[in-house]
N, C-alpha and C positions, 0 to 999 in steps of 0.2 A: 184646442183652437182649430177652426176649419176655415177654408177660403170662403169669402163672401159670395162667390158665385153660387148659383142654384145647384144643388147637389142632393141626390136622394141618399139620406144616411142609412147605414145598415143598422138593423134593429139589434141592440145589444142583448146578449144572453147572459144573465146574471147567474152567479154561483148559488148553490143551495145554501141557505143559512147566512148569506152575506148581509152585512149591515152597512148600507150606504150612508147612513147618517153619521157614522163614526169615521168616515174617510174624507179627506180634503184633496182636491186636485193640486198638482204642482203649480205654483204660481209663476207664470211666465210673463215678464215685462219686456218692453222694447224701448231702447234709447237710440235715437238717431243723432249722430254727431254732425256738426256743420261741415260744409265743404272747405277744403284747404284754400281754394281759389274761387272767386265769385263767378268766373267764366267757365267753370267746369260743368260738364253735362251731368245732370242728376237723374237717377233712375228710381228713387224712393220718394214717395210723397205721403205725408201724414194727413189722413182724411179727417180723423177726429181723435179723441183721447183714447180710443180702443182699437183703431183700425189704421193700417198702412197699406199703400198700394204700390206695386212694382210695375215700372214701365220698361218695355224692351228698348234698349238704346238703339241708335242708328247703327246700321251695319250688321245687326244680328238677324237671324232667320225670322221671317214673317209667318204668320199662321195662314190657314187656308183662304180666308177672306181677303188677305192682303193687308189687313190692319195690324197695328201693333198689339201684341198680346199683353193684356193688363190683368194682373192677379191681385186680389185683396186678401190680407191676412188680419185676423183679429187677435188681440192680446188682452190680458187682464187690465193693462194700462200701458199707454204709449206716451213716451216723453219726447217732445220735439227738440229742435236744435237750441231753443232758448231756455230749456229747463235748467234750474240751478241744482247744485249738489244738495242743498237743504231740502228741496221739494222731493228729490229722489229718495233721500234718506228717510223722510217722514213717512213715505208710502211703503217702501220696500223693507228697509233695515230696522226701523224703529220697533215694529211688532216683534221681530226676532230677538232684539235685545230685551224687550219686556218679558218675553217667554224665558229667556236665559236667566234673568233675575228670579223668576218664579219656578226655576228648576226644570226647564224643558230645553231640549236640544234644538239646534237649527243649522241649516246648511244654505249658504248663499254663494253662487258662483256666476261669473260673467263668461259669456260665450259669444264668439264671433270670429270673423276673419281677421287676419293680421292687419294692424293699423286702424281698427274700428273704434278704439277708445276704451278698451277693457281695463287697462292699467290705470288710466286717468279716472275712470269711474270708481275703481276699488281703492286706489291710494290717494289720488288727487294730485294737485300741483300747487306751487306756492300761491297762497291767497285763496285757493279753492280746495279746501280739504275734502277728501273722498269719503267713502262709506266707512273705511277702517278707522281713521281717527275719530270720526263722529260716533261710532259705536263705542270706542274706548271712553270718549268723553261722557257719554250718557251713562255708561256703567259706573264710573267713579263719581259722577254727580249723584247717583242714586244710593251708593253704598259707602260713600266717603267716610261718614262718621261711624259706620258700623263695621269697619274692617278690623280683623284680628291683627295682633302683633305679628311681625315677621317671624317666620319659621314655626308658628304654632301649627300650621298645616304643612305636612311634608309629603311629597309625592314619592311613589315607589315605582318599580318596573312592571307592575301588574295592572296598570291603568286604573289605579285607585289612590286614595289619600289616607294618610294616617294623622292622628292628633297627638301633639306633644304637649306635655305639661309646661307651666310657666318657667320652671327651672331649666328644663331641656332647651326650651326656646331661647332663654337668656344666654345659656352657654353657647348655643349655636350662633347667636348674634355676636357675642364677644369673640368667638372664633373667627367669624367672617370679617369683623372689624379689625382684627389683628393681622389679617392677611395683607401683604403689600399691595396687591392689585385685587380689589374686590371683583368677584364674578358677576354680581348683579349691580347695576347702577343704583345710585342713591336717589331717592325720591325728592331730596332737598336741592339737588343740583338744577341749574338752569338748563333749559332746553337748548339743544344744538341749533345754532343759527341756520344750519343747512336745511332743517325741516321745521323750524319754529313757526313759519307762516302757514304750514300745512295743518298744524294742530291747534292753531289759534282760532278756535270756533267762537264766533260772537254770540250765536244763539244758544241759550241755555235749555237743555233738554234733560228730563228726569223721569224715571219710571214711577208709577203710582203703586200704592199699597205694598211698600217694601216692608218685610217682616222686621220689626225693630227688636225682637227678642232673639235674634240670631246674629252670628258674626260671619263675615265673608272673607274669602281669599281669592285672589285673581292670579292665575298662572297662564303664561303664553308660551307657545311653541311655534316654530317656523320651519317648514320642510319644503323641498322641491322634488318633483318627479321628472327626472331627466333620463331620456332613452329607456324608459320603463324601469328605472332604478330610483330608489328613494334615498335622498341625502338630507342630513340635518344641517340647516344653515346657521344654527346657533351653537354648534359644537366647537369647543375651544381646542385647537390643534397647535401644539408647540412647534414653532418654526425651527427647522433643522436645515441650515444652509448646505450641509454636506450631503445628507440623504433626506430630501424632503419627502414627507408622507402624503400620499394621495388620500382624498376623503373616502371614507369607508361607507358603503351603502348599507341601509338599514332594511330590516325585514318586517313583515306584517305578522301579527299574532292575534289570537282571539282570547279575550279574558273570560272570567267565570260567567259573565252575563251574555256571552256570545257577541260581544262588541269587538270590532276590529280596531287595533291601535298599532302605532309604530314602536317597536321594541327598542329601548335604549335612546329614545328621543329626549333632547334637553328641554326641560320645562322650567321657566324662570318665573319667580314670584315677583309681581310688580304692585306698586302702591299708588301710582298716579298715571295720568294720561301721558305725561312727558316721559316717564320712565318706560312705559310700555312701548311707546312709539320709538324710543331710542333703541330698544331691543329689536324691534321690527326693522329699523333702518340699518342696524348692524348686520342683520341677515340679508337685507335687500342688496347690500353691496356685494355679497357672495353669490347672488343669483346669476345664472347664465343668461346673458343677452348678447346679441350679435347684430351687425349691420347687414341688412339684406337689400335687395333691389326695391322692395316695397316699403320698408320701415327702417329708419336709422337705428332705433333701439328696439329690436324685435325680441320678445321673450322666447327663449328656446326651451323652456320647461314650464310645467304646471306648478304654481306655488300655492301652498295651503298654510294660512295663518290661523291657528286655533286659539281661541280664548276659552279657558276652562275656569268656571266659577264654582268655588267650594263654599257650601253653606252648612253651618252646624249650629244647633240651638244652645242658648245659655242654660246653665243649671237652674235649680229652683230658686237660688238666692239672687240670680241675675248678675253674679260677679264674674264667673269663669265659664269656660267652654265645657259643655257636657262631654265627658270622656267616654263616649260610646260610639264606636266606629259605625254601628248600624244606623245611627241617626244622621250620618253625613249625607248630604244631597249634592250630587255632582252633575253639573250641566255644562254643555259645550256648544260653542258657536264657531263654525268653520267658515272662513272667508277664502274662497278659491278664485284665483286669477288664472284661467285656462290660457294656454298658449294658443295663438291664432292658427286656424286651418289655412293652408296655403298650397298653391300649385307651383311645382318646381319650374315649370316653363315660364312662369311670371317672375318668381323670385331669383331666377338664375343661380340656384343653389348648387354647390359642388362640394365633394368631399364630406367633411363633418357636417356642414350645413344640410347637405342632402340627406344624410343619415338621420339628423335631428328632425327634419321635416317629415321623413317617413314614419318615425316613431310617434310624432305628434299626431299626424293624421290617423295612424293606426289606433291610438288610444281614444281619439274622438270618435272613430268609427265603432269601437267597442262600446263606448257610452251610448251611441245612437242605437246599436243593436240591443243593448239591455233595455232601453226605453221601449223599443218596438215589441220585445218579448213580454215586458210587463203589461203593456197596453193590450196585447193579444190575450194574455192570461186573464186579465180583469174584464175584458169585453166579451170574450167568447167562452169563458169558463174552462179554458185549457190549463194544463199543468206542465208547461214546458220549462226546462231548466234555464234560468237566466245566467248568461255567461259572465258573471262578475269576475271570475278568476282570470279571464283572458287579458286583463290590464290591471296594473297596480292602482290606477285612478278609481276604477269602478269597484275594485275589491275593498279599497279603504272606506268607501262611503256606502257600501251595500246595506248597512244597518239603517241608514236614513230612509232608504226606499222600502225597507221592511217594516217601517212604522216607529222609528226611534226619534222622530222630530220632524219639523216642518222643512220643506225644501222650496227655495226660491231661485229663479234663474233670470238673469238680466241679459237679453240678447242685444248686443251692441252692433249697430249697422252703420257702414260707411256708404253714403248715398251716391258716390261717384259711379259713373257708368262702367269703369273698368272692373269693378267688383260685382257686376250684375250676377254672373253665374254663381259665384261663391255665396252672395247674399241669398240667392234663390235656394241653395242647399241649406243654408242656416234657417230660413223660414220653414222649410219642410221638416227639419229636425225639431223646431219649436212647435210645429203643428202636432208632431207625435208626442212630445213631452207634455203638452197641455192636457192630453187625454189620460195621462197616468195619474192614478190616485194613490195617496199615501195615508196610512192609518193615523188617526189623530192620537197624539200621546196622552196618557192618562195622568191626571194631577196626582202629585205625591204629597202625602201627609207627613209632616216633619215629626212632630211629637205631640203628646197630650198634656203638656205643662200649661200652667196658667199664663195667659197673656199679660203683658205689662210688667214683666219681671225686671226689665232693665232699669226702670225709673222708680220702682217701688221702694227701695231701700236708700235712695239718695236723700240728703237733707233738703227739706223744703223751706224756702224763705218766706217770712210772714209779711203782712202788709206794712205800709210805711207808718201808719199811726199806731203801731203796736206798742212802742216804748212809752208814749204819753199815757196810754190806757193803763199800763202797769203802775206808773207813778200815781195816777189818780186813785187806783184801787188801794195803794199803800196809804195814801193820805186819808182815805175814807175809813181806814181801820183805827185811826186815832180818834180820841173823844172830841166832839165838836166844841169850838171855842164859844164861850158865852158872849153876850154883847159887852163890849169893852169901852164904849163911849161913856164919859162922865158928864152927866147933865147937871148934877147938883154937887156943891162942894162938900156937903155933909153926907154924901152917899158912901156908906161903909160896906156895902154888900158886893159891889161889882168887882173891886180889886181882889178881895179874898176868893171869890169864885174864879177869877182869872188865874190867880196864883195856884189854886188847887188844880185847875185844868192843865196848866202848864207842867205842874209837878207830875200829874198822871202821864202826860205825854212824854216827859223826860224819862220816867220810869219805863214806859213802854219802849221808848227808844233804846234804853239800856238793854232791855230784854231782847229786842230785835238785834242789837249789836252782838250780844252774847250768842244768840242763835246763828247769826252770820259768821261769827268766829268759829263756832262749832262746825258749821257747814264748810267753811274754808279749810279747817283742819281735816275734815272728812274728804274734801275734794283733793287736798294735798296728798292724803294717804292713797286715794284712788289713783292720782297721777303717778305717785311713786310705784304703786303696784303695776300701773300700766307701763311705766318705764321698765320695770323689772321684766314684765312679760315681753316687752319689745326686745329687750336685751337677750332674753331667753330665745325668742324667736330668731333674733339675729345669729345667736350662737348655733341654734339648730340649723338655720339656713347655711351658715358657714360650714358646719359639719357636713351638711348635705353637699355643699359645693366641693369641699375637700374629697368627700367620697366619690362624687362625680368625676373630679379631676383624677383621682386614683383610677377610677374605672376607665376614664378616657386614656390615661397613660397605659393602662393594661391593654385597652383596645388598640392603642397606637402600636404597642409592641406586637400585639397579635396581627395587626395590619402589616407591620414590617415583615413578620414571619411569613404571612400569607403572600406578601409581595415577592419575597425571596422564593417561596415555593412556586409562585406564579411564574417568575422568571425561569426557574428550573423546568417547569412544565412547558413554558413557551419554547425553551431550548430543545426539550424532548420532542415537542410538536414539530419544531422546525426540522429536526433530524428525521422524524417520521415522515414529514412531508417530502423531504428529499428522497428518503427511501421509497416512499410511495411513487414519486416521480420516476425513480429508476425502475421500480417494478412495473409501472405503467408503460414505460418505454420498452422494457423487456417483453411485456405482454403484447404491445403493438407489434414488435418484431416477430414474436412467436406467432401471432395471428397472421401476419403477412406471410411468414414461412409456411404456416398451416394452409393458408389460402393457395400459395403457390404449389404446395404438395398436393392439395386437393385438385387444383387445375391440372397438374401433371398426371395425377391418378385418373382424372376424367379423360385426359387425352389417351392415356394407356388403355383405359376401358373402351374408348371409342375405337382405338387401333385394334384392340383385341376383338371387338365385335366385327370390325371390317375384315380382320383376318379369319375369324370364324366363318363369316359369310363367304369369304373367298375359298377357304378350305372346304366348306360345305359344297360350293360349286365344283371344286376339283374332285371331291369324293363322288359327287353325283356323276360327273363326267367320266371319272375312272370306273365307277360302277357300271355305267352304260357300256364302256369299252370292254370291260371284263365280261359283261353279259353277252356281248356280241362274240367275243373270243371263245367263251364257253360254248355258245351255240355252234360256232364253227368247229370247235374241237369235237363236240359230240357228234356232229354230222360226219367229220373225218373219221372218228372212231367207228361209227356205224358202217361207213363205207369199207373201212379196213376189215371189220369183222365179216362183212359180206364177202369180201375178197378171200379171206381165210376159209370161210365155209365153202366157197366155190373151188378153192385150191384143194381142199380135202376131198371134195366130191370128185375132182379130176384125178387125184391120186388113187382114190378107190376104183374109179373106172379103169385107169391104167393098170392097176394091180389085177383087177378082174380080167382084163384083156391078156395080160401076161400069163395068168394062171390058166386061162381057157385055151391058149395057143398050144398046138401039138408040139411035143418035146422032140420028136424025131426030126422035125424040120430044123434046118440050120438057119438061124436068124440072119437075114441079109439086111444090108444097109439100104433103107429106102431113100429115095430121092426126096428133095425138098417138097416137090409137088405132092408126092404120096403122103408124106408126113402131114402136110396140111390137110389133105383129104381125110386122112385117118382122124385127125383131131376134129375135123368138122363133123365126120360121121359119128365119132364117139361122144361128142358133146350132146347130152340130153338137155341140160338146162343151159340157157344162154349165159355167157360169161359177162360180168359187169365191166371187165377190162380185157377183152380178147386180144387186142394188140395196142400199139402205142397211141394211135390217134383217138381211141375211144374215150379216154378220160377228158380230152379236150372237148369232145362233143357233150359229154355228161356235164362238165363244168359250165358249158355255155347254156345248157338248159336250166341249171340252177340259178344262174345269174342273168337270166333273160330280162329281168326288170331293172337292171342297173346299167348305167352308161360306162363305157370303157374308153381309155386312152390307148390307142394302138400305136406303140412306138416301134417304128421300123427304120433303123439307120439307113442312110443312103448307100453305105458300102455293102449291104446284103446282096447276095446273088439270087436271082429268081430260079427256083427249083421247079422241076416238072413232075413233082409227086402228085399222086391222086388226092391224098389226104392233105388238105390245107386248112390252117386255123382261120375261122371266119366268125366275126362277132358283128351282129347287126347294130346299126346306129352308133358305131364307134367313131371316135375322132382320131384320125390317122395323122401322126406327126413324125418327122424325121429327127427332131431334137425335142426332148422333153422341156415344157415351159409351164410356168405357174398359171397362166391363163387357162390352158387346157385342163390342168389338174383341178382347178377350182370348179369346173363344170361337171366333173365325173367322180364316181365313187370307186372305180376299179382301174387297174393299170396292168398293161401287158407289154412285155419287151421281147422282140424277136431277135435272137442272137445266133449267129452262124460261126462254126469253127471246123477245122479239119480233124477227122477221126484218125485213129492209128492205122487204119487200112487205106487212108488217103481219100476217103469219101467225105462229102460235106454233111455235117451233122447240124441240124437246126434245133434250137432250144427255145421254148416259149416260157418265159418267166412271168408269173402273175403275182399281183399284190393288191392290197387295199389302200385307198387314199384317205388320210386323216388330216383334219385341220389342226394346226398348232396354235398354242396360246398367243404367239406373237402375230397371228394373222396370216401365216403362210400355210403350206401343205407339206405333208410327209407321206412316204410310201413304205408300207410294211409288206415285204414279200412273203407269200404264203404257199406257193406251189410252183413246180417246174415240170414241164412236159417236153419230151424229146422226140423229134422227127428225124429219122435217118434213112437214107437211101443206100443199098448195097447190091453188089452183083450176085447172081445165083450161084456162081462158082466159088464163092467165098468160103472161108473156114467154117467148120461146123459149130465151133464153140464161140460164135460171135454174140455179143450181147444184144445186137439188134434183131436177132432171130426171134421169132415169136415162140415156136415150140421146137425143141431138139428131140431127135429119136432116142430111144432107150439105149443103154449101154449093153454091151454083149453080156455082161453078168446079170442082166435083168434089172438093174437099178437105173434110175433117171440121171441124166447129166445134171451138173450143178447149175447150168444156165437154162435148163429146161424146167426148173422148179419155178412155178408162177409166183410163189410167195417170196422166193429169193429175188426174182426179177423185180417184183413190185416194191421190195424194201429199199431199193436204191432211189435216193432223192438228192436234189441239189438246192442249197440255200445260199442266198447272196451273202458274201463275207468280204470284208475289206482286205485287199491284197491278194485275192485269189487269181489263179492263172486261167480260169475259165472265161475270162472276159472282164467286163467292168464290175468286179466284186462278186465272184462266184466261187464255191468250194464244195467238194464232194463230202458226204457223210453217210453213214449206213442207215440211220433212222432219222427222218426229218422231225425236228423238235423246235417249237417256237418259244423264244425267250419271253420273259415278262416285258411288257412295254415300259 
């Protein structure tokens, strides 16, 4: 179906080897229901018997030209508001019923928005029977005299039928009649007045060319698809007031012919239209309906009423059903009443109604998606997978779209303006469905037996004049009577001839009487023999019945045993289910615990990675510090070794001077000025530390590139020594502060104290500035230099003297040893008496940071 507006169609690409003549498109019909009120605004107009036109109502968006947007859609047939149920049935459903009787499947479903008349079309109303009762009426009008006895056909759980012999069928009937409440209604009962007007169809309809040499059986089933679950509406559930049982959902299965069916669905054998519709009405009362804002009795589920026709040929004698399962022909007609698509903002649905509406719309959307994929595969030669399994509705009827029967769809439309948008979506779906093609089913050959078997062995009645003809032939076998009139009194020949003829006739009559008696005796013997055979057959039948009864009793005991076993297994299953529930709960708890442990482990791993990164930074920082410390110590060791070498050279020079002095001269004590001159004249190589101020100058040259903090307390006394510590670009402070330390790398403290001789002794304490992890600064003291001023008349063995004269015995004094003097150092220690944290020790040694 395509809109009537001009449109350039896309050229279809056919598959290789496709046979278009063996496919039929899905028949889509449209039925427009009348408006509820005459003054309502209408948006649907029937143009002709194949076209409808949609008008945009007032208040909706206009197109670009400012005019109302009008769209036309074409169908196979359009039925207006005045169409009767009979006209609709004759066009749409009657061909499907005719195919059903001839062994072909069919699918008919109604589609539309809620309140568009789908249920009225399918079921009907009092006085206006719908498609379903008319289909049943046509079926039983066609096969009424050819139906098999009840229970000759028996359904199984594998979507097939079995044939029972007359004896098994008779036992089954007796068993069902003995039940207090029969499961299936009797065909002799009167129709329920509640639906009697719906099935009272005045028009007689019958299929043509019905096979008279076959017997037929009709089985019906009724299911609903609610929230994408399948429920059996004909299932008998015992009412338990203490613990009521909820209806159990059914599952879909695939039979040996790859056809989908509902496993465990109840199939009821019916023998008349009244009986079939009574079964339908019983299930209809269980169907879920609800009151919505748009429809007082809105269907909340998709209902499927299936009519299954079983056909089996008669045997060669035409008396009994042919006991061959392969010769059974099974055809099915499914009548589907789809729930209406709806919008929740219009129906004001809440809670369960909202959930039902969501499932209804989802299943209808899946149906539309399947149609679109089928059309695309057939039009463009693609091989996309059709999503039948996304919904129970499409999964159940996928065989029809794969070529197992004809498919017909009736689109029901409500012409009121409020349903314009929903009707537009329905038209678009119908447009897609119209283009889907379904393979035409192949005719099935039942058997190769001779036709006319049913009536061949029946006694045929003769014509009305048959008995007078037999009497006439019997009279003709007698001798003819001579002329018996006497014309002359002396005639002596006529009477003797008449007497002779009568005697002959009498003799012939006696012969015929004897023959008749003989035949009567023979017939009596045959009757007696026939009676004996009948009694024998009755005895045989009674034996068979007794045997079947014994078999039935054995089967009953077996059934009781199996029921007990079933109860035991059910109890075990219940225990296993409880155990499974406990295990599943433990499993969930363990999974939660495992997840929490995994999360904890992840946190620990992240903490470990952060700690590793932190430690890596600390290691890097410590490595850099130790590298600097090693460099400093190497430099200090090199300087110490140079000092030692210089001291040794000085000792050698002094020893040489002592040796070369004349022994006769008495050594005299030189003055301090002479000693200094001697030392100066005796020094060939310059001393790296000739006196106290020189290390300060040397240190300043090594640290010329670093900035210093020169800490000079305000209590210090200004000395007048020539040698003064001087550091260029230094920050001079009287009190150490964090701001000054943050800008420099070196620290120098000038400390003054009184020596033992009463002179002022100045100490310059040096250190390195390091940044702490907390963001502050710390000072590590590395060196102490001493500046001392003394009188020339002081003691000879003062530590502040640079060089002491030799002893009278030719050895140097303890304090004149340069190595000894240079080995004295001071390091800052807590609690020292040298000032703010100082202490003497023999060899300066720096501890680990």
